[in-house]
C-alpha positions as CSV (number, residue, x, y, z in Angstrom):
1,M,-23.1,15.6,-30.8
2,G,-22.5,17.9,-27.9
3,P,-21.8,21.1,-29.9
4,A,-25.0,20.4,-32.0
5,F,-27.0,20.0,-28.8
6,A,-25.6,23.3,-27.5
7,G,-26.4,25.0,-30.8
8,Y,-30.0,23.7,-30.7
9,L,-30.4,25.1,-27.2
10,L,-29.0,28.5,-28.2
11,V,-31.5,28.7,-31.0
12,Y,-34.3,27.4,-28.7
13,Y,-33.6,30.1,-26.1
14,G,-33.3,32.9,-28.8
15,Y,-29.6,33.7,-28.6
16,E,-28.4,36.1,-31.2
17,A,-24.7,36.9,-31.6
18,G,-23.6,40.5,-31.5
19,V,-26.8,42.0,-29.9
20,V,-28.1,42.7,-26.5
21,Q,-29.6,39.4,-25.3
22,L,-33.2,39.0,-24.2
23,D,-34.0,37.8,-20.7
24,R,-35.0,34.4,-22.2
25,A,-31.6,34.0,-23.9
26,I,-29.8,35.0,-20.7
27,E,-31.8,32.5,-18.7
28,G,-31.1,29.8,-21.3
29,L,-27.4,30.5,-21.1
30,R,-27.6,30.2,-17.3
31,L,-29.4,26.8,-17.6
32,M,-26.8,25.6,-20.2
33,M,-24.0,26.4,-17.8
34,S,-25.6,24.9,-14.6
35,W,-28.7,22.7,-14.5
36,I,-28.5,21.0,-17.9
37,P,-24.9,19.8,-17.4
38,S,-25.8,18.7,-13.9
39,A,-28.7,16.7,-15.1
40,I,-26.6,15.0,-17.8
41,G,-24.0,14.2,-15.2
42,L,-26.5,12.6,-12.9
43,V,-27.9,10.5,-15.7
44,S,-24.4,9.4,-16.7
45,A,-23.4,8.6,-13.1
46,S,-26.6,6.6,-12.7
47,L,-25.8,4.5,-15.8
48,V,-22.3,3.9,-14.6
49,M,-23.5,2.8,-11.2
50,F,-25.7,0.1,-12.7
51,Y,-23.1,-1.1,-15.3
52,G,-22.5,-4.8,-14.8
53,I,-18.7,-4.8,-14.3
54,N,-17.3,-5.2,-10.8
55,R,-13.9,-6.5,-9.5
56,E,-14.9,-10.1,-10.0
57,V,-16.0,-9.6,-13.6
58,E,-12.9,-7.4,-14.3
59,Q,-10.5,-10.1,-13.0
60,K,-12.3,-12.8,-15.1
61,M,-12.0,-10.6,-18.2
62,D,-8.4,-10.0,-17.5
63,S,-7.6,-13.6,-17.0
64,E,-9.5,-14.6,-20.2
65,L,-7.6,-12.0,-22.2
66,S,-4.3,-13.1,-20.8
67,A,-5.1,-16.7,-21.7
68,R,-6.0,-15.7,-25.3
69,K,-2.8,-13.7,-25.7
70,T,-0.8,-16.6,-24.3
71,A,-2.5,-19.1,-26.6
72,E,-1.7,-16.8,-29.6
73,G,1.8,-16.3,-28.4
74,T,1.5,-12.5,-28.3
75,L,1.9,-12.0,-24.5
76,S,4.9,-9.9,-23.8
77,T,6.1,-10.0,-20.2
């Protein structure tokens, strides 16, 4: 999905391979290497911050998985 998004942005900004680039294409390349990845990173970090797993939930999941494995006889210690 990422390469397709990059391709769409290149087309949108008017990039053409093998020729001198227009100012719009150069500005698009700058955005693609700075602000756009930064924005995507901030959105991703925001989503991770509000994800509902904390230490307590993690420990509960771990103990439930261990109990299932023990009940199935597949726990190797």
